[in-house]
BALO-992044 format. One line per 10 residues: number of its first residue (from 1); their letters; for each residue x, y, z of C-alpha. Coordinates in steps of 0.5 Angstrom, whole numbers, plus 500, padded with zeros to 3 digits. Layout:
BEGIN
NUM) a) X:Y:Z; ...
END
This chain:
BEGIN
1) mnaredksse) 108:899:250; 108:902:243; 103:903:238; 107:898:234; 106:892:238; 100:893:241; 098:892:233; 102:886:232; 099:883:240; 092:885:240
11) dygrisqvkn) 086:880:240; 085:877:233; 078:874:234; 074:880:231; 067:879:228; 066:880:221; 058:881:219; 056:879:211; 048:880:210; 045:877:204
21) rntefikldq) 038:878:204; 034:875:210; 040:871:213; 046:873:217; 052:870:216; 057:871:221; 064:869:222; 070:868:227; 077:869:224; 081:863:227
31) prligslmag) 087:865:232; 094:865:228; 100:861:230; 105:865:225; 102:871:228; 102:869:235; 110:867:234; 111:873:230; 109:878:236; 112:874:242
41) fhsvanhawv) 118:875:238; 116:883:238; 114:884:245; 120:880:247; 125:885:243; 121:891:246; 122:888:252; 129:885:253; 129:885:261; 126:880:261
51) ilipmvvdli) 131:874:258; 136:876:264; 133:870:270; 135:866:264; 141:868:262; 143:869:270; 141:862:272; 146:860:266; 151:864:268; 150:861:275
61) lwfsprlkig) 150:854:272; 156:855:268; 161:858:273; 158:855:280; 161:848:283; 158:842:281; 154:837:285; 155:831:284; 151:824:287; 155:819:283
71) iliwptfena) 157:816:290; 150:815:293; 146:812:286; 153:809:282; 153:801:287; 145:801:286; 146:802:278; 152:798:278; 148:791:282; 143:791:277
81) lkqsqqisgd) 147:791:272; 151:785:274; 144:781:276; 141:783:269; 147:780:266; 147:774:269; 140:774:267; 141:776:260; 145:770:258; 147:772:250
91) ngntialmgd) 144:779:251; 151:781:256; 155:785:251; 148:790:251; 147:790:257; 155:792:259; 154:797:253; 149:800:256; 152:800:263; 158:805:261
101) ylktlvetfn) 153:810:258; 149:809:265; 155:811:268; 158:817:265; 151:819:265; 152:818:273; 159:822:273; 157:827:269; 150:829:272; 150:836:276
111) lsgairsypi) 145:837:282; 145:844:280; 141:842:274; 134:841:279; 133:849:278; 131:847:272; 123:846:275; 118:842:272; 112:843:270; 113:851:271
121) gvpsllagmg) 120:853:272; 127:858:268; 128:856:261; 136:853:262; 140:852:257; 145:849:261; 141:845:267; 143:838:264; 151:840:263; 156:836:267
131) siqsplgeiv) 163:838:265; 167:841:270; 171:846:265; 170:853:264; 173:859:260; 175:861:268; 179:854:269; 176:847:272; 170:848:276; 170:844:283
141) siqigsfkta) 166:838:284; 163:837:290; 161:830:292; 154:828:296; 155:824:301; 149:822:304; 141:821:301; 139:826:306; 143:832:304; 142:830:297
151) fmlflglsil) 134:831:298; 135:837:301; 138:840:295; 134:837:290; 128:840:294; 131:847:296; 133:848:289; 127:846:286; 123:851:290; 128:856:287
161) gfllgniffh) 127:855:280; 120:854:281; 120:861:284; 123:864:278; 120:861:274; 113:864:276; 116:871:276; 118:870:270; 112:868:267; 110:873:270
171) qiagitrdvn) 114:878:267; 112:874:260; 104:875:262; 106:883:263; 109:885:257; 104:881:253; 098:885:255; 093:889:250; 093:896:253; 086:895:252
181) senvlrpliw) 085:887:255; 082:888:263; 089:890:268; 089:884:273; 089:886:280; 092:878:282; 098:879:288; 104:876:284; 105:871:292; 097:869:290
191) kiwqsfiltv) 099:867:283; 105:862:285; 100:860:290; 095:858:285; 101:855:280; 104:851:287; 097:848:288; 097:846:280; 103:844:280; 103:839:286
201) slvilavlvl) 096:836:283; 099:835:276; 105:832:280; 100:827:282; 095:826:276; 102:824:273; 104:819:278; 096:815:278; 098:815:270; 105:813:270
211) ipgsliisll) 106:809:274; 100:803:271; 102:805:264; 109:803:265; 107:796:269; 103:795:263; 109:796:258; 113:793:262; 109:785:262; 108:787:255
221) slinpwlghl) 116:787:254; 115:779:257; 111:778:254; 115:780:246; 119:785:246; 116:788:239; 110:788:243; 113:792:248; 116:797:244; 110:797:240
231) gfflylflif) 106:799:247; 112:804:249; 111:808:243; 103:808:243; 103:810:251; 107:816:249; 103:818:243; 096:817:248; 099:821:253; 102:827:248
241) wfavpwfysf) 094:826:246; 092:827:252; 096:831:257; 095:837:249; 088:840:253; 093:840:259; 097:846:256; 095:852:258; 093:850:265; 098:856:268
251) hgiyvygfsa) 096:861:263; 090:863:265; 093:864:273; 098:869:270; 094:872:264; 087:873:267; 088:872:274; 084:865:275; 085:860:280; 088:854:279
261) lkstlfslra) 082:850:278; 079:855:273; 085:856:270; 085:848:269; 078:847:266; 079:853:261; 085:850:258; 081:843:258; 076:846:254; 080:851:250
271) grifisktat) 085:845:249; 080:841:246; 076:846:241; 083:847:238; 087:842:240; 090:841:232; 092:848:233; 095:847:241; 098:840:238; 101:844:232
281) lillilvisq) 104:850:237; 106:844:242; 110:841:236; 113:848:233; 116:850:241; 119:844:242; 122:843:234; 125:850:235; 127:850:242; 131:843:241
291) gmnilwmtps) 134:846:234; 136:852:237; 140:849:243; 144:845:237; 147:851:235; 147:855:242; 151:849:244; 156:849:238; 161:852:242; 165:848:248
301) stswllllgi) 165:850:256; 171:852:255; 170:858:250; 167:865:252; 163:863:246; 158:860:249; 155:867:253; 152:868:245; 149:861:246; 146:863:252
311) fghaivsagl) 144:869:250; 141:867:244; 137:861:248; 133:867:252; 131:870:247; 128:864:244; 126:861:250; 122:868:252; 120:869:245; 116:862:245
321) lsatviyyrq) 113:863:251; 111:871:250; 108:866:243; 104:861:247; 101:867:252; 099:872:245; 095:865:243; 092:864:249; 089:871:249; 086:870:243
331) invtlamlva) 083:864:244; 079:866:250; 076:872:245; 075:867:241; 071:863:246; 068:869:249; 065:871:242; 063:864:241; 059:864:248; 056:871:246
341) lqqkesnta) 053:868:240; 050:862:242; 047:867:247; 044:870:241; 042:865:238; 038:863:244; 034:869:245; 033:870:239; 030:863:239
END
């Protein structure tokens, strides 16, 4: 890590003191969003090898056989659409158009995309691509004939993506570490285990939140469609605002070696204190990543120019994740200084 990188990724929470007669004013520098973004991409530029995992995953998805499950799930969708057409009456044409759209999605769906696991996984540009064409010709499509096989493949790919995602996060946390900060000696397997505990907990929490909310929105839609739309958008806003403080839940595990519980509690605390800046950071990441994905996906799946898209997507994804890690370090330093100041005030009181 060179001196320029150390300067760009250092923690910015420093205290400047100005004395005015008998009163001491203490100013804390706030964590910086733009500075974190610049430092994140600078770290990736100096350690370009960190983009290998997302690049390799996308290359495998591009040229590997397509795993199709259309023959398994389309009959269920087809029966549901037929029943909806019988009930809807005048809205039958709309449901027919929806059926055509769903059929296209089902036919192009590639189960291999499960390797892009959530909430932690490898950033992938081609996880949702179902095209069977490539520069080498037509890619083989494999129809999965049983739900058991499909589930086992989905589970195996998700676990593989989860492991690769944790390794990727571990690498990013390593390249953004300041030389003056404490080195966390937790083994990688311990961090993966804590990440697994946190992932399972978040999935359970998501189910407990999403299922009742979906039922309420469905009831509102039955009463009045416009009321259902209003409830849906309000529900999305509440979900986003509730999810913001959880944004740093995995960061503590890989940056400071926290346990799953301690990392989550620190994330909730930091997320509440810096909720507006964290929400801004999330929106910036979404706008940059999704906006750039449109550019990266401009070449067709049959063009070798898509390699440039895969390369660019890997750089942007690694840079954005690095920026969140650097910003998280700044938040930690600022909160530590606030605690020290509170203790100093309580001792002098």
